[in-house]
C-alpha positions as a Python dict, from the first residue, in 0.01 Angstrom:
ca = {
    (1, 'M'): (0, 0, 0),
    (2, 'K'): (228, -162, -257),
    (3, 'S'): (298, 15, -581),
    (4, 'K'): (230, -144, -918),
    (5, 'E'): (603, -200, -968),
    (6, 'E'): (632, -378, -633),
    (7, 'I'): (338, -603, -715),
    (8, 'V'): (492, -693, -1052),
    (9, 'L'): (831, -768, -897),
    (10, 'Q'): (666, -984, -631),
    (11, 'E'): (475, -1175, -900),
    (12, 'V'): (790, -1226, -1106),
    (13, 'E'): (968, -1369, -803),
    (14, 'R'): (683, -1607, -733),
    (15, 'C'): (679, -1723, -1096),
    (16, 'K'): (1053, -1778, -1087),
    (17, 'K'): (1030, -1997, -777),
    (18, 'D'): (704, -2183, -846),
    (19, 'F'): (684, -2357, -1183),
    (20, 'I'): (336, -2501, -1128),
    (21, 'Y'): (198, -2159, -1033),
    (22, 'F'): (362, -2001, -1338),
    (23, 'A'): (239, -2272, -1576),
    (24, 'E'): (-122, -2271, -1459),
    (25, 'K'): (-154, -1895, -1445),
    (26, 'Y'): (47, -1773, -1744),
    (27, 'L'): (116, -2053, -1994),
    (28, 'R'): (-144, -2122, -2260),
    (29, 'I'): (-192, -2432, -2473),
    (30, 'L'): (-436, -2537, -2743),
    (31, 'D'): (-681, -2788, -2600),
    (32, 'K'): (-851, -3066, -2796),
    (33, 'D'): (-1111, -2814, -2915),
    (34, 'E'): (-828, -2585, -3041),
    (35, 'K'): (-906, -2323, -2780),
    (36, 'L'): (-648, -2148, -2563),
    (37, 'S'): (-648, -2297, -2216),
    (38, 'P'): (-427, -2277, -1906),
    (39, 'L'): (-166, -2550, -1872),
    (40, 'V'): (-292, -2767, -1587),
    (41, 'F'): (-88, -3083, -1547),
    (42, 'N'): (-257, -3414, -1617),
    (43, 'T'): (-155, -3741, -1449),
    (44, 'A'): (120, -3827, -1698),
    (45, 'Q'): (266, -3475, -1685),
    (46, 'S'): (258, -3480, -1307),
    (47, 'R'): (458, -3805, -1299),
    (48, 'L'): (729, -3649, -1515),
    (49, 'H'): (721, -3335, -1302),
    (50, 'R'): (781, -3535, -985),
    (51, 'K'): (1086, -3707, -1133),
    (52, 'L'): (1243, -3377, -1232),
    (53, 'E'): (1166, -3232, -890),
    (54, 'E'): (1333, -3536, -733),
    (55, 'G'): (1650, -3444, -917),
    (56, 'E'): (1648, -3685, -1211),
    (57, 'G'): (1855, -3514, -1481),
    (58, 'F'): (1853, -3794, -1739),
    (59, 'I'): (1514, -3941, -1826),
    (60, 'K'): (1398, -4170, -2107),
    (61, 'I'): (1024, -4184, -2170),
    (62, 'L'): (824, -4450, -2353),
    (63, 'K'): (468, -4331, -2392),
    (64, 'A'): (129, -4359, -2551),
    (65, 'R'): (14, -4093, -2795),
    (66, 'Q'): (-96, -3744, -2694),
    (67, 'L'): (-31, -3760, -2322),
    (68, 'G'): (118, -3410, -2320),
    (69, 'S'): (477, -3499, -2232),
    (70, 'S'): (623, -3279, -2508),
    (71, 'T'): (407, -2990, -2390),
    (72, 'Y'): (523, -3036, -2032),
    (73, 'I'): (890, -3053, -2134),
    (74, 'A'): (851, -2739, -2346),
    (75, 'A'): (685, -2558, -2054),
    (76, 'R'): (958, -2663, -1813),
    (77, 'F'): (1245, -2564, -2041),
    (78, 'F'): (1071, -2239, -2141),
    (79, 'W'): (1030, -2147, -1774),
    (80, 'E'): (1395, -2220, -1703),
    (81, 'A'): (1514, -2020, -2004),
    (82, 'L'): (1285, -1729, -1918),
    (83, 'F'): (1400, -1688, -1558),
    (84, 'N'): (1762, -1807, -1575),
    (85, 'P'): (2019, -1621, -1789),
    (86, 'N'): (2229, -1821, -2037),
    (87, 'T'): (2004, -2125, -2031),
    (88, 'R'): (2040, -2285, -2374),
    (89, 'V'): (1771, -2529, -2486),
    (90, 'A'): (1804, -2775, -2777),
    (91, 'V'): (1493, -2954, -2901),
    (92, 'I'): (1541, -3230, -3158),
    (93, 'A'): (1236, -3352, -3349),
    (94, 'H'): (1214, -3640, -3595),
    (95, 'S'): (1073, -3436, -3886),
    (96, 'D'): (1019, -3084, -4015),
    (97, 'A'): (654, -3109, -3915),
    (98, 'G'): (764, -3208, -3565),
    (99, 'V'): (994, -2904, -3551),
    (100, 'K'): (707, -2677, -3645),
    (101, 'N'): (464, -2829, -3396),
    (102, 'I'): (704, -2807, -3102),
    (103, 'F'): (827, -2459, -3188),
    (104, 'N'): (467, -2340, -3208),
    (105, 'I'): (424, -2450, -2846),
    (106, 'Y'): (715, -2228, -2739),
    (107, 'Q'): (592, -1934, -2945),
    (108, 'R'): (244, -1968, -2801),
    (109, 'F'): (386, -1962, -2449),
    (110, 'Y'): (576, -1641, -2518),
    (111, 'T'): (303, -1463, -2716),
    (112, 'N'): (41, -1514, -2445),
    (113, 'L'): (256, -1392, -2156),
    (114, 'P'): (172, -1054, -2006),
    (115, 'K'): (403, -783, -2143),
    (116, 'W'): (592, -751, -1815),
    (117, 'L'): (695, -1117, -1839),
    (118, 'Q'): (801, -1102, -2204),
    (119, 'I'): (1178, -1071, -2185),
    (120, 'K'): (1309, -890, -2490),
    (121, 'Q'): (1420, -1110, -2777),
    (122, 'V'): (1731, -1049, -2982),
    (123, 'K'): (1638, -1318, -3234),
    (124, 'D'): (1308, -1475, -3331),
    (125, 'S'): (1309, -1702, -3635),
    (126, 'A'): (1105, -1994, -3758),
    (127, 'S'): (1289, -2230, -3525),
    (128, 'Q'): (1478, -2023, -3266),
    (129, 'I'): (1405, -1782, -2982),
    (130, 'E'): (1694, -1593, -2824),
    (131, 'F'): (1649, -1366, -2524),
    (132, 'I'): (1854, -1062, -2435),
    (133, 'T'): (1961, -1250, -2119),
    (134, 'G'): (2163, -1497, -2327),
    (135, 'S'): (1907, -1775, -2299),
    (136, 'L'): (1819, -1953, -2621),
    (137, 'I'): (1566, -2209, -2746),
    (138, 'K'): (1653, -2385, -3073),
    (139, 'V'): (1441, -2650, -3245),
    (140, 'G'): (1566, -2868, -3532),
    (141, 'T'): (1552, -3215, -3681),
    (142, 'A'): (1766, -3512, -3588),
    (143, 'N'): (1945, -3477, -3924),
    (144, 'S'): (2030, -3111, -3866),
    (145, 'E'): (2387, -2988, -3821),
    (146, 'N'): (2270, -2663, -3657),
    (147, 'F'): (2336, -2786, -3303),
    (148, 'R'): (2708, -2848, -3353),
    (149, 'G'): (2954, -2601, -3207),
    (150, 'S'): (2727, -2490, -2923),
    (151, 'T'): (2665, -2599, -2565),
    (152, 'Y'): (2319, -2674, -2426),
    (153, 'S'): (2210, -2719, -2066),
    (154, 'R'): (1865, -2854, -2161),
    (155, 'I'): (1810, -3114, -2434),
    (156, 'H'): (1476, -3256, -2542),
    (157, 'A'): (1497, -3552, -2784),
    (158, 'S'): (1147, -3590, -2926),
    (159, 'E'): (1014, -3908, -3092),
    (160, 'A'): (1363, -4059, -3084),
    (161, 'A'): (1239, -4401, -3197),
    (162, 'F'): (1163, -4245, -3537),
    (163, 'W'): (1507, -4092, -3595),
    (164, 'S'): (1681, -4238, -3899),
    (165, 'D'): (2007, -4298, -3708),
    (166, 'M'): (1943, -4263, -3336),
    (167, 'S'): (2280, -4389, -3213),
    (168, 'S'): (2487, -4155, -3429),
    (169, 'T'): (2263, -3859, -3354),
    (170, 'I'): (2284, -3915, -2979),
    (171, 'Q'): (2661, -3957, -2992),
    (172, 'S'): (2694, -3630, -3181),
    (173, 'L'): (2426, -3422, -3013),
    (174, 'F'): (2474, -3519, -2651),
    (175, 'Q'): (2839, -3416, -2670),
    (176, 'T'): (2706, -3059, -2680),
    (177, 'A'): (2557, -3096, -2331),
    (178, 'S'): (2696, -2868, -2060),
    (179, 'N'): (2798, -2979, -1714),
    (180, 'N'): (2497, -3101, -1511),
    (181, 'P'): (2247, -3087, -1799),
    (182, 'T'): (1887, -3203, -1811),
    (183, 'I'): (1833, -3446, -2099),
    (184, 'I'): (1495, -3600, -2173),
    (185, 'V'): (1452, -3860, -2448),
    (186, 'E'): (1087, -3933, -2518),
    (187, 'T'): (900, -4125, -2786),
    (188, 'T'): (606, -4340, -2881),
    (189, 'P'): (711, -4697, -2971),
    (190, 'N'): (834, -4789, -3317),
    (191, 'G'): (923, -5156, -3305),
    (192, 'L'): (1236, -5333, -3189),
    (193, 'N'): (1476, -5068, -3316),
    (194, 'E'): (1757, -4860, -3164),
    (195, 'F'): (1529, -4700, -2908),
    (196, 'Y'): (1429, -5045, -2784),
    (197, 'T'): (1796, -5113, -2709),
    (198, 'F'): (1833, -4768, -2552),
    (199, 'W'): (1526, -4829, -2338),
    (200, 'K'): (1636, -5173, -2218),
    (201, 'E'): (2003, -5106, -2146),
    (202, 'N'): (2141, -4961, -1823),
    (203, 'N'): (2268, -4627, -1950),
    (204, 'G'): (2212, -4386, -1662),
    (205, 'Y'): (1870, -4270, -1784),
    (206, 'Y'): (1569, -4312, -1558),
    (207, 'P'): (1302, -4515, -1748),
    (208, 'L'): (955, -4362, -1728),
    (209, 'F'): (673, -4549, -1900),
    (210, 'L'): (353, -4348, -1953),
    (211, 'S'): (53, -4567, -2032),
    (212, 'W'): (-269, -4447, -2191),
    (213, 'L'): (-428, -4558, -1865),
    (214, 'D'): (-244, -4265, -1702),
    (215, 'H'): (-449, -4015, -1903),
    (216, 'D'): (-771, -3887, -1749),
    (217, 'E'): (-904, -3782, -2091),
    (218, 'Y'): (-894, -4134, -2229),
    (219, 'K'): (-1235, -4217, -2091),
    (220, 'L'): (-1585, -4228, -2241),
    (221, 'K'): (-1903, -4247, -2038),
    (222, 'K'): (-2092, -4453, -2295),
    (223, 'L'): (-2069, -4587, -2647),
    (224, 'P'): (-2294, -4448, -2924),
    (225, 'K'): (-2644, -4593, -2906),
    (226, 'D'): (-2620, -4730, -3260),
    (227, 'G'): (-2278, -4889, -3201),
    (228, 'D'): (-2224, -5264, -3197),
    (229, 'K'): (-2193, -5439, -2866),
    (230, 'P'): (-1841, -5516, -2741),
    (231, 'T'): (-1683, -5816, -2908),
    (232, 'Q'): (-1530, -6105, -2718),
    (233, 'M'): (-1182, -5978, -2803),
    (234, 'E'): (-1264, -5630, -2673),
    (235, 'M'): (-1405, -5769, -2350),
    (236, 'E'): (-1102, -5994, -2301),
    (237, 'F'): (-869, -5696, -2349),
    (238, 'G'): (-1069, -5499, -2093),
    (239, 'K'): (-1054, -5787, -1846),
    (240, 'E'): (-679, -5835, -1902),
    (241, 'H'): (-604, -5470, -1821),
    (242, 'K'): (-877, -5434, -1558),
    (243, 'L'): (-1035, -5143, -1742),
    (244, 'E'): (-1308, -4943, -1579),
    (245, 'D'): (-1628, -4903, -1778),
    (246, 'D'): (-1541, -4558, -1913),
    (247, 'Q'): (-1191, -4677, -2010),
    (248, 'L'): (-1334, -4980, -2185),
    (249, 'N'): (-1573, -4756, -2380),
    (250, 'W'): (-1288, -4529, -2488),
    (251, 'F'): (-1077, -4830, -2589),
    (252, 'I'): (-1358, -4978, -2800),
    (253, 'R'): (-1434, -4651, -2978),
    (254, 'T'): (-1066, -4576, -3043),
    (255, 'L'): (-994, -4929, -3161),
    (256, 'R'): (-1281, -4914, -3410),
    (257, 'T'): (-1260, -4555, -3535),
    (258, 'R'): (-887, -4480, -3524),
    (259, 'C'): (-720, -4821, -3546),
    (260, 'S'): (-941, -5003, -3802),
    (261, 'N'): (-1020, -5271, -3544),
    (262, 'N'): (-653, -5374, -3543),
    (263, 'L'): (-554, -5450, -3185),
    (264, 'N'): (-183, -5444, -3270),
    (265, 'T'): (-221, -5091, -3408),
    (266, 'F'): (-395, -4984, -3089),
    (267, 'K'): (-120, -5132, -2872),
    (268, 'T'): (145, -4953, -3077),
    (269, 'E'): (-26, -4615, -3050),
    (270, 'Y'): (-167, -4660, -2700),
    (271, 'P'): (37, -4920, -2508),
    (272, 'A'): (-81, -5014, -2162),
    (273, 'T'): (253, -5174, -2069),
    (274, 'E'): (606, -5135, -2202),
    (275, 'Q'): (609, -5502, -2304),
    (276, 'E'): (290, -5448, -2501),
    (277, 'A'): (444, -5146, -2677),
    (278, 'F'): (735, -5342, -2817),
    (279, 'I'): (561, -5674, -2876),
    (280, 'A'): (277, -5516, -3074),
    (281, 'T'): (494, -5366, -3349),
    (282, 'G'): (610, -5618, -3605),
    (283, 'A'): (362, -5876, -3481),
    (284, 'F'): (214, -6150, -3698),
    (285, 'V'): (-91, -6072, -3909),
    (286, 'F'): (-234, -6421, -3850),
    (287, 'P'): (-206, -6642, -3540),
    (288, 'Q'): (110, -6850, -3578),
    (289, 'F'): (106, -7219, -3487),
    (290, 'S'): (333, -7501, -3593),
    (291, 'H'): (224, -7866, -3598),
    (292, 'L'): (591, -7957, -3559),
    (293, 'A'): (620, -7755, -3240),
    (294, 'G'): (314, -7908, -3080),
    (295, 'N'): (81, -7611, -3139),
    (296, 'K'): (311, -7363, -2965),
    (297, 'P'): (342, -7008, -3104),
    (298, 'T'): (628, -6958, -3350),
    (299, 'N'): (946, -6828, -3186),
    (300, 'R'): (1232, -6630, -3332),
    (301, 'G'): (1561, -6798, -3416),
    (302, 'W'): (1622, -7164, -3490),
    (303, 'Q'): (1367, -7438, -3429),
    (304, 'I'): (1528, -7783, -3465),
    (305, 'Y'): (1290, -8076, -3516),
    (306, 'K'): (1542, -8346, -3612),
    (307, 'T'): (1918, -8366, -3567),
    (308, 'P'): (2135, -8410, -3881),
    (309, 'G'): (2176, -8764, -4012),
    (310, 'K'): (2521, -8875, -4123),
    (311, 'Y'): (2407, -9007, -4463),
    (312, 'N'): (2105, -8786, -4522),
    (313, 'T'): (2069, -8524, -4797),
    (314, 'Y'): (1951, -8174, -4710),
    (315, 'T'): (1852, -7855, -4889),
    (316, 'M'): (1816, -7509, -4739),
    (317, 'G'): (1564, -7256, -4873),
    (318, 'I'): (1611, -6891, -4774),
    (319, 'D'): (1363, -6602, -4804),
    (320, 'V'): (1590, -6301, -4752),
    (321, 'A'): (1481, -5969, -4599),
    (322, 'S'): (1672, -5645, -4536),
    (323, 'G'): (1732, -5699, -4165),
    (324, 'S'): (1623, -5344, -4084),
    (325, 'P'): (1434, -5291, -3754),
    (326, 'N'): (1114, -5198, -3937),
    (327, 'G'): (1151, -5451, -4219),
    (328, 'D'): (1038, -5807, -4276),
    (329, 'Y'): (1185, -6122, -4128),
    (330, 'T'): (1434, -6355, -4295),
    (331, 'A'): (1308, -6715, -4307),
    (332, 'I'): (1507, -7035, -4356),
    (333, 'T'): (1371, -7386, -4396),
    (334, 'I'): (1592, -7697, -4403),
    (335, 'L'): (1441, -8001, -4575),
    (336, 'D'): (1550, -8363, -4555),
    (337, 'I'): (1518, -8479, -4917),
    (338, 'T'): (1683, -8818, -4872),
    (339, 'N'): (1351, -8984, -4951),
    (340, 'K'): (1195, -8775, -5226),
    (341, 'D'): (860, -8938, -5166),
    (342, 'Q'): (862, -8831, -4801),
    (343, 'I'): (1033, -8491, -4771),
    (344, 'E'): (1057, -8366, -4412),
    (345, 'I'): (1106, -8023, -4251),
    (346, 'V'): (1391, -8074, -4005),
    (347, 'A'): (1473, -7715, -3900),
    (348, 'T'): (1346, -7357, -3944),
    (349, 'F'): (1485, -7011, -3875),
    (350, 'Y'): (1289, -6686, -3841),
    (351, 'D'): (1437, -6350, -3734),
    (352, 'K'): (1555, -6005, -3844),
    (353, 'V'): (1925, -6021, -3939),
    (354, 'T'): (2154, -5818, -4163),
    (355, 'S'): (2302, -5964, -4481),
    (356, 'K'): (2643, -6016, -4319),
    (357, 'E'): (2487, -6183, -4017),
    (358, 'L'): (2286, -6406, -4248),
    (359, 'V'): (2602, -6515, -4434),
    (360, 'E'): (2757, -6625, -4105),
    (361, 'I'): (2439, -6806, -4007),
    (362, 'V'): (2433, -6989, -4339),
    (363, 'K'): (2803, -7082, -4315),
    (364, 'R'): (2761, -7224, -3964),
    (365, 'T'): (2450, -7411, -4067),
    (366, 'L'): (2616, -7567, -4371),
    (367, 'T'): (2894, -7713, -4158),
    (368, 'K'): (2627, -7890, -3956),
    (369, 'W'): (2375, -7993, -4221),
    (370, 'E'): (2595, -7996, -4536),
    (371, 'G'): (2301, -7899, -4753),
    (372, 'L'): (2241, -7730, -5085),
    (373, 'V'): (2153, -7359, -5044),
    (374, 'C'): (1865, -7216, -5248),
    (375, 'A'): (1845, -6841, -5175),
    (376, 'E'): (1603, -6591, -5319),
    (377, 'R'): (1782, -6381, -5583),
    (378, 'N'): (1552, -6079, -5580),
    (379, 'N'): (1661, -5762, -5397),
    (380, 'Y'): (1836, -5857, -5071),
    (381, 'G'): (1895, -6213, -5188),
    (382, 'L'): (2151, -6085, -5438),
    (383, 'I'): (2343, -5924, -5152),
    (384, 'L'): (2352, -6258, -4969),
    (385, 'I'): (2474, -6439, -5280),
    (386, 'E'): (2750, -6187, -5355),
    (387, 'I'): (2875, -6175, -4995),
    (388, 'G'): (2854, -6554, -4981),
    (389, 'R'): (3069, -6587, -5294),
    (390, 'A'): (3332, -6359, -5142),
    (391, 'H'): (3353, -6587, -4838),
    (392, 'V'): (3373, -6916, -5028),
}
């Protein structure tokens, strides 16, 4: 008959070799009812697990809200730090609140372990756990300098699309990675910003999109009895994505109660496709149609309706925006004012561009149309005017 010590050692060995066994039996999370529950992988978590098991060391994740990817990553890195000496984990959140939320996950894992699995800590602060084995888990914000000067074998970049300067942070932080690291960059969408470029480019990271349709909990058997019947828009969305009845019910309730009946908000928070995630943010408030374009939706960039006339007179009106990824669009309209009784729109421009880019656009356009420029002077318009003067 095995002694108690032998049974414990055998269990430790099994936990070290079998992550799923360890997670389901010993790791505890707060469920939606704020009760401690075992960590049993859902569909989205299982997809990420398979990729790591297949040997993917660099993964970028675009996801819907609350699919549990951060919890899975924390569990995986905690397991590796617990059973492997000198495993150093860096977790980068987008805000102080994010730091607290993620660190609480790690603390909860450790606190609810049986005593014989709780490796002694040499440091336990509000954002760092350090084991006597040399393993360390440090959580900080993207603006923090605390990660410099160290080397990390596991890096979790959380909500990267919301970092104030993603490119600079990645360039600085990822230089701390050890040989053969595991780096996971995950986020919900936040418009056509730096993460969009990171997601689209071929950079060695495996792209993993996690739709809300991947989540078993995003289902509802029936709508409230006193609720309105599905609208035409809701039914069309369900048909487009081939939603099952319980998924359609969940979509309708979530759209109405959490997204103020704004479909673009729903798509941003709960994208069903990666295209939907990026298209939804920064979308038009009203349907956009142009009589000049033959009732086709407005496109970004230049729309030319008439070529320049040699003896015609033109004026260019510019509504200037900041050019930031989350800001408004810059709009340009070129008018043919040769006949003041019959002024015509001959070209339009609509896109997000920086002030310097806008100056170059205006210069190129003037060589073609030779028009008078009328730019907005408020806020960003002053920047355009001053840069324009310096180039004249």
